[in-house]
C-alpha positions in Angstrom: -0.2 -0.5 0.1 1.1 3.4 -1.2 -0.4 7.1 0.1 -1.3 5.8 3.6 -1.8 8.4 6.2 0.2 8.3 9.3 -2.4 5.8 11.0 -2.9 3.5 7.5 -6.8 4.8 8.2 -6.8 5.2 4.5 -4.6 2.9 2.5 -4.3 3.5 -1.6 -2.9 0.6 -3.6 -2.1 1.8 -7.2 -2.4 -1.5 -9.4 0.2 -2.8 -12.7 -3.4 -2.7 -15.0 -4.1 1.1 -14.3 -6.4 0.5 -11.1 -5.7 1.9 -7.9 -7.9 1.0 -4.8 -8.7 3.5 -2.2 -9.8 1.8 1.5 -11.6 3.2 4.4 -9.5 1.3 7.1 -10.8 1.6 10.5 -13.3 -1.3 10.8 -13.7 -1.4 15.0 -15.5 1.4 14.5 -17.2 0.4 11.0 -15.4 2.9 9.1 -16.6 6.1 10.7 -14.8 9.0 9.7 -12.7 11.5 11.9 -11.7 14.9 10.7 -8.2 12.9 9.5 -9.5 10.6 7.9 -11.5 13.1 5.5 -8.4 15.3 4.6 -6.6 11.8 3.7 -9.9 10.8 1.6 -9.6 14.1 0.0 -6.4 14.0 -0.9 -6.0 10.6 -1.8 -8.9 11.8 -4.4 -6.5 14.8 -5.5 -3.7 12.5 -6.3 -4.8 10.3 -7.9 -6.8 12.3 -10.4 -3.3 13.6 -11.0 -1.4 10.2 -11.6 -1.7 9.5 -15.2 -0.5 5.6 -14.2 -4.2 6.0 -12.9 -7.2 5.4 -15.3 -10.2 3.9 -12.5 -10.5 4.3 -8.8 -12.6 1.5 -6.8 -13.3 2.8 -3.3 -14.2 0.6 -0.3 -14.5 -0.2 3.3 -12.2 -2.7 5.3 -14.4 -5.0 7.4 -17.9 -4.8 7.9 -18.8 -1.7 6.8 -18.4 0.3 3.7 -18.5 3.5 6.2 -21.1 4.2 9.0 -20.6 8.3 8.9 -18.8 10.7 10.5 -17.2 9.6 14.1 -20.1 11.0 16.7 -17.6 10.9 19.6 -15.2 13.5 17.3 -18.2 15.6 15.5 -16.8 18.8 17.4 -13.7 18.3 15.8 -15.3 17.2 12.1 -17.5 20.2 11.8 -15.4 22.7 13.5 -12.7 25.4 11.3 -13.2 25.5 7.8 -15.6 22.7 6.7 -15.9 23.8 3.4 -12.6 24.1 2.2 -12.5 22.1 -1.2 -8.7 20.9 -0.4 -9.7 18.6 2.6 -13.9 17.8 1.2 -13.5 14.0 0.5 -16.8 14.9 -2.0 -15.3 17.7 -3.4 -12.1 15.7 -4.3 -14.1 13.1 -5.4 -16.7 15.0 -7.9 -13.2 16.7 -9.3 -11.3 14.0 -9.6 -11.8 12.9 -13.9 -11.0 9.1 -13.7 -14.2 6.9 -13.2 -14.9 6.0 -9.3 -16.3 2.6 -8.5 -17.9 2.4 -4.8 -17.8 -1.1 -3.4 -20.1 -1.4 -1.0 -20.7 -3.7 2.4 -22.9 -3.3 4.8 -23.8 -0.1 6.0 -23.3 3.6 3.6 -24.7 5.6 6.5 -25.0 9.5 6.2 -21.8 10.9 5.4 -21.3 7.1 3.7 -24.2 7.1 1.9 -23.5 10.7 0.6 -19.5 9.2 -0.2 -21.0 6.7 -2.1 -23.3 9.2 -4.1 -20.3 11.0 -5.5 -19.3 7.6 -7.2 -19.8 7.0 -10.3 -20.8 2.7 -10.8 -21.4 1.3 -7.2 -21.6 -2.8 -6.8 -22.9 -3.5 -3.2 -22.9 -7.5 -1.7 -25.8 -8.5 -0.6 -27.7 -7.4 1.9 -25.8 -4.2 2.2 -27.4 -0.8 3.1 -27.9 3.0 2.5 -29.2 5.1 5.7 -29.7 8.8 5.5 -30.2 9.6 9.5 -29.7 13.4 9.3 -33.0 13.6 10.2 -32.2 11.8 13.1 -29.7 13.8 14.9 -31.0 17.5 13.5 -28.1 17.9 11.0 -28.5 19.0 7.8 -26.5 17.5 4.6 -24.2 19.3 3.0 -22.4 16.5 0.2 -25.5 16.9 -1.8 -27.8 14.1 -0.4 -31.1 15.9 -0.5 -30.6 16.3 -4.5 -28.6 13.7 -5.5 -30.5 10.5 -4.3 -33.6 12.0 -5.3 -32.4 12.5 -8.9 -31.2 8.9 -8.8 -34.2 7.3 -6.9 -37.3 9.9 -7.7 -38.7 12.5 -5.4 -41.4 10.3 -3.4 -38.6 7.0 -2.4 -36.0 9.8 -1.5 -38.3 11.6 1.0 -39.1 8.7 3.1 -35.5 7.4 2.6 -34.2 10.6 4.4 -37.3 12.0 6.0 -38.0 8.1 7.7 -34.3 7.7 8.8 -34.8 4.1 7.4 -32.4 2.0 5.5 -32.6 1.4 1.9 -31.7 -2.4 1.0 -28.9 -3.2 -1.8 -31.5 -4.9 -3.5 -34.2 -1.7 -3.6 -31.4 0.0 -4.9 -30.4 -1.8 -7.7 -34.7 -1.6 -8.8 -35.0 1.7 -8.5 -31.1 2.8 -10.5 -28.9 3.4 -7.3 -27.1 0.3 -7.6 -25.5 -1.2 -10.7 -25.1 -4.9 -9.7 -25.9 -7.0 -6.6 -23.6 -9.9 -5.5 -22.2 -12.0 -3.4 -19.8 -10.4 -0.8 -17.0 -12.8 -1.1 -17.3 -11.7 -5.0 -17.4 -7.6 -4.4 -13.9 -6.8 -5.6 -13.6 -9.0 -8.1 -17.1 -7.6 -10.1 -15.3 -4.2 -9.0 -12.0 -5.2 -10.7 -14.0 -6.6 -13.9 -16.2 -2.6 -14.8 -13.0 -1.6 -13.9 -11.2 -3.9 -16.5 -13.7 -3.2 -19.2 -13.5 1.0 -18.6 -9.5 0.6 -18.6 -9.9 -1.5 -22.1 -11.3 1.5 -23.6 -9.7 5.0 -24.6 -8.6 6.8 -22.2 -9.2 10.3 -23.5 -12.9 9.6 -24.3 -13.0 7.9 -20.9 -12.6 10.8 -18.6 -14.4 13.7 -21.7 -17.5 10.7 -21.8 -17.5 11.1 -17.7 -17.6 14.8 -17.3 -20.5 15.2 -20.0 -23.1 12.8 -18.4 -21.9 14.3 -15.2 -22.2 18.0 -16.1 -25.4 17.6 -17.4 -27.2 16.0 -14.7 -26.6 19.3 -13.3 -28.6 21.2 -16.5 -32.0 20.9 -18.0 -31.8 18.8 -20.8 -31.7 21.4 -23.7 -28.5 23.2 -22.1 -27.2 19.4 -21.1 -27.8 18.3 -25.3 -25.2 21.2 -26.0 -22.3 19.4 -23.9 -22.2 17.0 -27.0 -21.4 19.9 -29.3 -18.8 21.6 -26.9 -16.9 18.0 -26.1 -16.5 17.0 -30.0 -13.3 17.8 -30.9 
């Protein structure tokens, strides 16, 4: 592993085929995030975006959970200071990353973990995995786009139910609603993620980057303006 934080809570492995594996590595706390972990995760994606040898990134969590959200025992440290600094914001850096990001989800993706999952381009989930938004339960307003992104993907009514009731959305239901691409056995999670990554790597790298940008940028626009992005991208 390279690119590790001093505590090795964010692990980065660059593989020989152009795929990088990023792992949230705090399994004893279900991969809940501290402020230093958030900074390290943001910087990991910034470095991988600049690394020309990396063409696809797989993001996963170690142990039984993808990410159980912010560590509430250190929430004061997480939210104090300039929490909007893009350099230390993992979701901002994921959204700025030109490389496709595949989220390999096992166990729980809760609140901040859910928002990090939504920042991925493709999601592969192990059977029984659950996505959960607990912002309403704890009285904390979302700041990484969950209130808007989720409704765009699964529809406003279902998004309202998930967020306002703070009840889990299973991977199986998430697949039917278009949030998750594949639901597979946990033992096959990284294998399937790597298969998708390998298929992407085989394609024209420049076009992959431009295509991802056009799709993601177009989601922020109305259809007419989004269609114009195709014409702008043709050179």
